[in-house]
VOGU-3710 file (C-alpha; in Angstrom, 3 decimals, decimal comma):
1> mtgregyrmd> 49,630/-95,543/-46,065  46,163/-95,627/-47,370  44,791/-92,236/-48,346  48,097/-90,844/-49,192  47,588/-90,493/-52,921  49,823/-87,620/-54,018  51,336/-87,333/-50,685  53,227/-90,711/-50,333  56,595/-89,365/-50,508  56,214/-86,124/-48,666
11> pqdweafrad> 56,951/-85,874/-45,081  54,033/-86,753/-42,747  54,936/-84,116/-40,274  56,547/-81,149/-41,871  57,547/-79,566/-38,624  59,468/-82,558/-37,640  61,146/-82,649/-40,992  62,096/-78,887/-40,570  63,713/-79,684/-37,205  65,491/-82,774/-38,526
21> mhrlldqcvd> 66,728/-80,618/-41,529  68,166/-77,866/-39,167  69,939/-80,555/-37,210  71,488/-82,123/-40,371  72,574/-78,665/-41,786  74,244/-77,967/-38,355  76,147/-81,304/-38,833  77,068/-80,334/-42,402  78,399/-76,759/-41,333  80,158/-78,292/-38,436
31> qlhsarerpw> 82,128/-80,812/-40,661  83,144/-77,924/-42,899  84,068/-75,700/-40,116  86,307/-78,574/-38,888  87,661/-79,638/-42,390  91,289/-78,738/-41,218  91,182/-81,410/-38,591  89,646/-84,016/-40,707  92,158/-85,802/-43,089  91,167/-88,604/-45,281
41> qpvpdafnea> 90,838/-91,805/-43,108  90,157/-95,419/-44,498  86,571/-96,495/-44,845  85,564/-98,593/-41,834  85,059/-102,391/-42,302  81,521/-102,128/-41,129  80,480/-99,394/-43,684  79,246/-101,775/-46,462  76,852/-103,440/-44,116  75,734/-100,021/-42,678
51> itipdqttge> 74,656/-98,741/-46,050  72,843/-101,767/-47,064  69,315/-100,957/-48,652  66,694/-103,014/-46,835  63,755/-104,726/-48,543  61,541/-102,794/-46,324  61,963/-99,345/-45,229  60,086/-97,330/-42,580  59,556/-94,102/-44,571  60,958/-92,100/-41,680
61> hgavmdrlaq> 62,779/-89,091/-42,959  64,404/-88,308/-39,841  65,838/-91,827/-39,178  67,371/-91,456/-42,861  68,748/-88,007/-41,876  70,674/-89,513/-38,881  72,238/-92,150/-41,305  73,362/-89,512/-43,596  75,032/-87,645/-40,724  76,479/-90,698/-38,835
71> dilpqttgnt> 77,201/-93,271/-41,613  77,721/-91,207/-44,836  79,083/-87,739/-44,004  82,309/-88,749/-42,180  83,544/-90,929/-45,137  84,982/-88,207/-47,444  87,769/-88,376/-50,143  89,665/-86,046/-47,874  89,940/-83,354/-50,307  88,585/-80,829/-47,986
81> hpaffgwvhg> 91,700/-81,048/-45,848  94,552/-78,541/-46,368  97,270/-81,269/-46,817  95,543/-83,057/-49,521  97,903/-82,889/-52,472  96,981/-86,066/-54,275  95,473/-85,602/-57,721  93,883/-82,267/-58,713  90,777/-82,534/-56,474  89,012/-79,328/-55,570
91> tgqamglase> 88,335/-78,495/-51,907  84,948/-77,059/-52,318  83,592/-73,814/-50,788  81,326/-73,331/-47,728  78,863/-71,446/-49,826  78,556/-74,607/-52,035  76,368/-75,860/-49,288  74,081/-73,001/-49,684  73,983/-73,210/-53,314  73,355/-76,803/-53,409
101> lvaatmnsnc> 70,619/-76,481/-50,815  68,747/-73,924/-52,936  69,300/-75,898/-56,068  67,894/-79,077/-54,575  64,947/-77,273/-53,515  64,296/-75,737/-56,994  65,052/-79,155/-58,595  65,156/-77,438/-62,024  65,765/-79,429/-65,140  68,237/-77,105/-67,199
111> ggrdhgairv> 68,000/-78,974/-70,540  65,958/-76,058/-71,787  62,844/-73,901/-71,591  62,262/-70,525/-70,131  63,042/-70,219/-66,202  65,556/-68,545/-63,894  68,240/-71,402/-63,854  68,591/-71,169/-67,566  69,417/-67,567/-67,276  71,826/-68,160/-64,621
121> eqevirwlca> 73,758/-70,657/-66,651  73,833/-68,037/-69,518  75,356/-65,384/-67,177  77,973/-67,796/-65,950  79,061/-68,767/-69,417  79,097/-65,120/-70,430  81,560/-64,375/-67,420  83,753/-67,398/-68,461  83,989/-66,234/-71,951  84,902/-62,718/-71,028
131> tagwpantgg> 87,547/-64,011/-68,644  88,949/-66,093/-71,365  89,404/-62,940/-73,258  86,637/-63,849/-75,836  84,239/-61,317/-77,508  80,667/-61,111/-76,630  79,253/-63,232/-79,324  80,940/-66,507/-78,096  79,299/-68,945/-75,743  79,249/-72,514/-74,218
141> ilttgtsqat> 77,721/-74,800/-71,872  78,240/-76,103/-68,488  79,159/-79,902/-68,163  80,030/-82,391/-65,682  83,633/-81,577/-66,350  86,618/-81,506/-68,762  86,037/-85,021/-69,976  82,593/-84,259/-71,172  83,645/-80,818/-72,569  86,368/-82,377/-74,439
151> iyalcaarlk> 84,015/-84,416/-76,315  81,766/-81,529/-77,123  84,555/-79,539/-78,407  86,043/-82,063/-80,681  82,630/-82,980/-82,060  82,213/-79,249/-83,072  85,582/-79,270/-84,534  84,586/-82,394/-86,630  81,372/-80,788/-87,892  83,092/-77,437/-88,761
161> rfgaavrtrg> 85,807/-79,534/-90,717  83,629/-82,183/-92,590  80,006/-80,350/-92,456  76,581/-81,371/-91,070  76,628/-84,574/-92,849  78,690/-86,257/-90,341  75,465/-86,237/-88,184  73,571/-88,337/-90,528  76,186/-90,266/-92,303  78,532/-90,728/-89,297
171> lhdmprlrvy> 82,032/-91,947/-90,079  80,955/-93,377/-93,409  83,517/-92,042/-96,219  85,268/-89,898/-93,733  88,939/-89,758/-94,292  91,407/-90,695/-91,409  91,883/-87,629/-89,095  94,380/-86,702/-86,483  94,279/-84,675/-83,289  97,739/-83,376/-81,823
181> aakgahscvv> 98,455/-83,208/-78,322  101,640/-82,979/-76,110  102,880/-86,196/-74,808  101,510/-86,736/-71,321  98,240/-84,759/-72,319  95,356/-85,808/-70,199  93,491/-89,072/-71,010  90,202/-87,375/-71,582  91,565/-86,497/-75,175  92,092/-89,974/-76,296
191> kalqvmghgt> 88,616/-91,121/-74,590  86,906/-88,534/-76,459  88,394/-89,933/-79,683  87,432/-93,308/-78,651  83,732/-92,244/-77,854  83,583/-90,358/-81,239  84,467/-93,681/-83,097  87,948/-92,607/-84,437  90,074/-94,671/-81,992  93,202/-94,294/-80,066
201> qalkqiplrd> 95,289/-94,188/-83,417  93,658/-90,696/-84,139  95,690/-89,089/-81,331  99,372/-88,107/-82,152  101,381/-87,377/-79,147  103,977/-84,651/-79,738  107,244/-84,813/-77,866  108,029/-82,042/-75,168  110,677/-79,521/-75,351  111,266/-77,774/-72,027
211> gqmdldalre> 107,981/-79,113/-70,601  106,042/-77,831/-73,588  104,730/-79,337/-76,841  107,689/-79,044/-79,346  106,465/-76,749/-81,850  108,841/-77,860/-84,640  107,912/-81,525/-83,885  104,198/-80,318/-84,409  104,839/-78,757/-87,678  106,657/-81,861/-88,960
221> alrqdrdagi> 103,695/-84,177/-87,760  101,177/-82,015/-89,488  103,403/-82,169/-92,658  103,680/-85,901/-92,803  100,114/-86,362/-92,016  99,034/-84,013/-94,808  101,319/-85,930/-97,173  99,745/-89,284/-95,982  96,211/-87,997/-96,538  95,344/-87,755/-92,934
231> eplaivatag> 93,387/-84,771/-91,996  94,510/-82,590/-89,048  91,301/-82,136/-86,880  92,476/-80,344/-83,920  95,483/-79,129/-81,934  95,049/-79,648/-78,155  96,984/-77,131/-76,042  97,607/-78,338/-72,410  97,003/-75,302/-69,999  98,230/-77,036/-66,875
241> svntgtfddi> 99,450/-80,669/-67,484  98,252/-83,035/-64,672  101,564/-84,513/-64,302  103,978/-81,552/-63,891  101,767/-78,357/-64,041  103,388/-77,066/-67,227  101,711/-75,135/-69,743  102,123/-75,333/-73,597  102,920/-72,311/-75,642  99,283/-71,589/-76,252
251> aglariahsh> 100,115/-68,509/-78,648  102,577/-70,494/-80,647  100,125/-73,259/-81,119  97,454/-70,756/-82,199  99,753/-69,365/-84,753  100,323/-72,965/-86,219  96,573/-73,739/-85,987  95,431/-70,653/-87,865  98,128/-71,376/-90,596  96,968/-74,908/-91,209
261> gtwlhvdaaf> 93,170/-73,911/-90,776  93,014/-76,389/-87,717  90,917/-76,066/-84,806  92,623/-75,096/-81,482  91,300/-76,556/-78,362  92,738/-75,916/-74,852  92,450/-78,217/-72,119  92,437/-75,797/-69,145  90,781/-78,246/-66,642  92,338/-76,383/-63,806
271> gywirladap> 94,877/-74,015/-65,483  92,110/-71,750/-66,760  91,994/-70,132/-63,414  95,509/-69,008/-63,649  94,260/-66,180/-65,815  93,324/-64,314/-62,682  96,593/-65,049/-60,837  99,438/-62,529/-60,303  102,487/-62,205/-62,576  104,348/-64,217/-63,697
281> wraladgmee> 101,789/-67,056/-63,444  99,150/-65,352/-65,279  101,218/-65,194/-68,501  101,217/-68,877/-68,639  97,716/-68,566/-70,150  98,639/-66,193/-72,867  97,071/-67,259/-76,087  94,090/-68,846/-74,594  92,078/-65,981/-76,034  92,847/-67,280/-79,654
291> adsialdghk> 91,299/-70,606/-79,141  88,314/-72,133/-80,865  87,242/-73,966/-77,787  88,245/-74,380/-74,155  87,373/-77,068/-71,704  87,695/-76,118/-67,869  86,426/-77,227/-64,347  84,929/-75,106/-61,762  85,432/-78,091/-59,182  89,202/-77,828/-59,136
301> wlgvtydcga> 90,925/-74,667/-58,589  87,804/-72,509/-58,149  86,506/-74,928/-55,410  82,899/-75,212/-56,653  81,528/-78,483/-55,225  81,492/-81,483/-57,681  80,434/-81,764/-60,472  80,724/-78,514/-62,531  82,778/-77,908/-65,736  82,343/-76,018/-69,018
311> clirdqavhr> 82,899/-76,160/-72,678  83,422/-72,777/-74,278  83,109/-72,669/-78,128  83,882/-69,688/-80,011  81,499/-70,181/-83,090  78,278/-70,642/-81,569  76,566/-71,467/-84,972  78,984/-74,331/-85,309  78,124/-75,444/-81,601  74,567/-75,425/-82,154
321> atfaerpeyl> 74,618/-77,240/-85,444  76,517/-79,830/-83,709  74,077/-80,893/-81,260  70,578/-79,295/-81,904  67,847/-81,995/-82,432  64,422/-80,911/-81,563  61,455/-83,473/-81,714  57,969/-82,183/-81,796  57,469/-82,310/-78,182  60,427/-80,096/-77,638
331> aaqskglaag> 59,238/-77,402/-80,019  60,042/-73,815/-78,972  57,110/-71,500/-78,308  56,889/-67,746/-78,466  55,436/-67,400/-74,914  55,283/-69,512/-71,755  57,663/-71,969/-70,195  58,540/-73,470/-73,608  59,783/-70,121/-74,927  63,464/-68,842/-74,468
341> dwwptdygte> 66,103/-68,418/-77,159  68,693/-70,486/-75,610  68,126/-74,168/-74,635  71,161/-76,054/-73,393  70,161/-79,131/-74,924  70,853/-77,672/-78,203  74,507/-77,427/-77,315  75,192/-80,750/-75,781  73,841/-84,407/-75,478  71,825/-84,074/-72,458
351> lsrgfralkm> 68,094/-82,842/-72,038  67,992/-83,661/-68,328  70,391/-81,612/-66,603  70,814/-80,257/-62,974  71,227/-76,605/-61,870  74,989/-76,793/-61,611  75,287/-73,077/-62,899  74,057/-72,067/-59,257  77,047/-73,344/-57,357  79,542/-71,533/-59,984
361> wtalqthgpe> 77,346/-68,425/-59,942  77,374/-68,552/-56,019  81,150/-68,949/-55,912  81,874/-65,922/-58,444  79,296/-63,724/-56,791  80,889/-64,658/-53,164  84,532/-64,109/-54,024  85,039/-62,547/-57,302  88,252/-62,350/-59,524  90,532/-60,810/-56,892
371> vigavvtdnc> 90,049/-63,384/-54,251  90,224/-66,197/-56,678  93,410/-64,936/-58,198  94,906/-64,559/-54,629  94,188/-68,141/-53,959  95,641/-69,354/-57,206  98,605/-67,170/-56,598  99,058/-68,573/-53,045  99,029/-72,133/-54,356  101,544/-71,428/-56,880
381> kqaalmgala> 103,779/-69,785/-54,296  103,187/-72,931/-52,027  104,357/-75,153/-54,827  107,501/-73,180/-55,359  108,111/-73,277/-51,609  107,623/-77,149/-51,534  110,149/-77,421/-54,463  112,645/-75,190/-52,585  112,314/-77,402/-49,513  112,760/-80,631/-51,649
391> easdlldlac> 116,128/-79,220/-53,231  117,391/-78,373/-49,777  116,737/-81,658/-48,321  119,362/-84,449/-47,796  116,524/-86,923/-48,338  114,521/-85,595/-51,339  115,118/-84,306/-54,798  113,150/-82,108/-56,937  112,032/-84,143/-59,917  111,292/-81,270/-62,314
401> pvvsnlcvir> 111,061/-77,561/-62,124  107,996/-76,227/-60,485  106,028/-74,210/-63,079  102,698/-73,612/-61,468  101,087/-75,297/-58,641  102,577/-78,842/-58,854  105,553/-80,234/-57,381  107,018/-83,519/-58,210  109,524/-84,930/-55,622  111,796/-87,871/-55,928
411> prqgdpaala> 112,804/-89,466/-52,572  116,245/-90,743/-52,359  115,182/-93,879/-50,513  111,931/-96,003/-50,222  109,148/-96,763/-52,552  107,103/-93,708/-53,411  103,963/-95,681/-53,383  104,551/-97,149/-49,937  105,531/-93,518/-48,616  102,301/-92,100/-50,204
421> aqlqlsgeav> 100,219/-94,693/-48,464  102,079/-94,353/-45,107  101,483/-90,631/-45,093  97,789/-91,061/-46,129  97,144/-93,471/-43,505  98,710/-91,392/-40,759  96,562/-88,299/-41,794  99,633/-86,198/-42,314  99,487/-85,569/-46,001  97,971/-86,933/-49,132
431> fstttldgap> 100,503/-87,317/-52,150  99,859/-89,123/-55,281  102,466/-90,989/-57,229  103,778/-90,582/-60,768  106,666/-91,503/-62,945  109,191/-89,059/-64,573  112,004/-90,228/-66,784  111,474/-93,747/-65,580  111,760/-93,007/-61,943  108,839/-93,240/-59,429
441> clraaivnhr> 108,018/-90,043/-57,880  105,611/-88,344/-55,356  103,436/-85,589/-56,951  101,616/-82,863/-55,126  98,937/-80,878/-56,662  97,996/-77,820/-54,752  94,491/-76,398/-55,553  93,338/-75,980/-51,928  92,192/-72,635/-50,504  92,814/-74,007/-46,868
451> ttsdtiraav> 96,481/-74,687/-47,662  99,155/-72,537/-46,203  102,796/-72,196/-46,118  102,954/-74,029/-42,707  101,000/-76,730/-44,181  103,567/-77,222/-46,929  106,535/-77,293/-44,276  104,610/-79,729/-42,206  104,018/-82,122/-45,174  107,543/-82,011/-46,343
461> taleravata> 108,796/-82,610/-42,790  106,493/-85,774/-42,560  107,787/-86,924/-45,918  111,237/-86,526/-44,831  110,545/-88,399/-41,567  109,023/-91,353/-43,678  111,819/-91,330/-46,194  114,414/-91,662/-43,245  112,801/-94,649/-41,882  112,162/-96,315/-45,249
471> peggalpagp> 113,803/-99,572/-45,913  117,169/-99,407/-47,608  116,196/-102,035/-50,171  114,028/-99,418/-51,781  116,710/-96,878/-52,300  116,754/-94,560/-55,311  119,833/-93,013/-56,746  120,253/-89,386/-55,494  120,856/-86,226/-57,480  118,566/-84,289/-59,664
481> a> 116,325/-85,885/-62,374
//
């Protein structure tokens, strides 16, 4: 490799590299085209050995591309398959392949400076804020997902409540604070409080009433904490619970938050997109426009390739004051690459950031609100169909009402975990498991644009067949939950 200074990592033969890339691209497109025939399968025993990184490499790009196609590409999570209902895993879009190819070629660092990728992110944020019903002077930043976005949002809430001194003094002399969320709210909320240094005890879980946060119980919790000298930092509204797909009364929570001068954050990881759905589902997100912050994911219901989320914050002055930190080498200039009014690093913790905005921009440019809303509506109808089939079954019970795109089923016999594993290994359907009212259940979260009503019927039939042959020793009581 002598005489290669400045070229050591480039292909030695660019035309061979071009041919190899075309072949690899064809293999990727083939896999996407056949996604409906590719359910999840266990990772083969030889996989770990196949991916071992040797001490000496050949530097042959084509050989590595062959390994990518033969060894890596087939080992998917399975979420591209239409009968993948386990967890809230987005299925991706074909155009994601195109956007990722372009983003990788550009290799933009989206922490700041003045270049095209930054402006694409600004446009995506503008669109997201407008779709949330927010005015033009609001904003946000793209994140890895809702978990990161929740940390950003609660940090902004803390700075607004306690002032900029929190950035220098930390938690010193800060009173105990509280964040309120419905029982069963996503674990990212408590993780955010742990990362922020407040700990698990800073979260108070409010009981549910008819699947929503009990507003009277929330008012009483706020009163008790005020009397005890505990400062209410934020109320977290769940827009699409991960367990049952329920939505809090966001408008009611907004009224309570405003009356107490408390920050309202909406966890809309997948539920954000229901704003584009048909009636009656669209109304589930009413009140989101009143929030101080919203966390959402593009890689769930929208089907953007992983990872891509967003943190929207209404007060951009507070947002910037929470994170802006410019050392001398990042000083802004009036002209050149170091120019630009909006640097994402001023609105989050990362300076090195990929061009994740391009895949969301591509998804929105390709399909638009009408198609996205139709997919969301389809999935909600499919969840309702699954619920109706479960209610009509002699082997299954509907564990709770279907509100949006989640359906929770209680088999009348058999161990739900064993049933889920059986269907996963057979490639017939992927359910996950959960517990409702102390009873183990199977859970279907439908966020897949490839799913059809026939997919639902086939999955329920497969589940009934598995339950019918399940050991009697694992029997569960019949009847509605």
